[in-house]
C-alpha positions as CSV (number, residue, x, y, z in Angstrom):
1,M,-22.5,11.1,-2.8
2,G,-24.4,9.9,0.5
3,E,-23.6,12.0,3.6
4,E,-23.3,8.8,5.5
5,L,-20.4,8.0,3.2
6,R,-18.9,11.3,3.5
7,A,-19.2,11.6,7.1
8,F,-17.3,8.1,7.2
9,V,-14.6,9.2,4.8
10,A,-14.2,12.2,6.9
11,A,-13.4,10.2,9.8
12,D,-11.3,8.0,8.2
13,T,-9.2,10.6,7.2
14,A,-9.1,12.5,9.8
15,R,-5.1,12.1,10.4
16,L,-4.9,13.2,7.0
17,V,-6.9,16.4,7.5
18,R,-4.6,17.1,10.8
19,L,-1.7,17.2,8.6
20,V,-3.3,19.7,5.7
21,R,-0.2,22.2,6.5
22,L,2.3,19.5,5.3
23,V,0.0,18.5,2.1
24,R,0.1,22.4,1.2
25,A,3.7,22.8,1.8
26,G,4.1,19.7,-0.6
27,V,5.7,17.3,2.0
28,I,3.2,14.8,1.7
29,K,1.3,14.1,-1.5
30,V,-1.8,11.7,-2.1
31,L,-1.9,9.5,-5.1
32,H,-4.2,7.5,-6.8
33,V,-3.2,4.7,-9.2
34,A,-6.5,4.1,-11.6
35,E,-5.4,0.3,-12.6
36,P,-2.9,-2.0,-12.3
37,G,0.4,-0.8,-13.8
38,A,-0.8,2.9,-14.4
39,E,1.2,6.1,-13.3
40,P,-0.3,7.6,-10.3
41,A,-2.1,11.1,-10.5
42,V,-1.8,13.5,-7.6
43,V,-5.0,14.2,-5.9
44,P,-4.9,18.1,-5.2
45,L,-5.6,18.8,-1.5
46,E,-9.1,20.6,-2.6
47,D,-10.4,17.4,-4.2
48,L,-9.0,14.8,-1.8
49,L,-12.4,14.5,0.3
50,D,-14.3,14.2,-3.1
51,A,-12.0,11.6,-4.4
52,L,-11.9,9.7,-1.6
53,C,-15.9,9.3,-1.6
54,D,-16.3,8.5,-5.1
55,R,-17.2,4.7,-4.9
56,E,-15.2,4.3,-8.5
57,L,-12.1,6.0,-7.5
58,R,-11.9,4.2,-3.9
59,R,-11.9,0.4,-4.9
60,D,-12.9,-1.0,-1.4
61,G,-12.3,-4.8,-1.0
62,G,-10.8,-5.2,-4.4
63,D,-8.1,-7.7,-5.3
64,E,-5.9,-5.3,-7.0
65,V,-3.8,-4.1,-4.0
66,E,-1.9,-1.7,-6.0
67,V,-5.0,0.3,-7.2
68,G,-6.3,3.1,-4.9
69,F,-5.0,5.9,-2.9
70,T,-1.7,6.2,-1.1
71,C,0.5,8.8,0.6
72,V,3.9,9.6,0.0
73,L,6.7,11.7,1.9
74,T,8.0,13.7,-0.4
75,R,10.7,15.8,1.6
76,S,12.3,15.6,4.8
77,L,9.8,16.4,7.6
78,A,12.6,18.1,9.6
79,N,13.4,20.6,6.5
80,A,9.5,21.2,6.2
81,L,9.4,22.5,9.9
82,R,12.2,25.0,9.7
């Protein structure tokens, strides 16, 4: 994994990194879908940067818009901040 790609992904995901507390609390989860129609897999926080740097997983510029990474709000933000 090249350092240039790692730096790009780190900058690209800076907003998510700022929300680490919410990811750890389970309020937001990052999902990866490997192929169209497949069940999404949760990406653990500690594996997130490496997963996003993996060219096989990213599928940049592909025609399959449902394949790749997405974030899902799993609980009410108001409840999480209590």
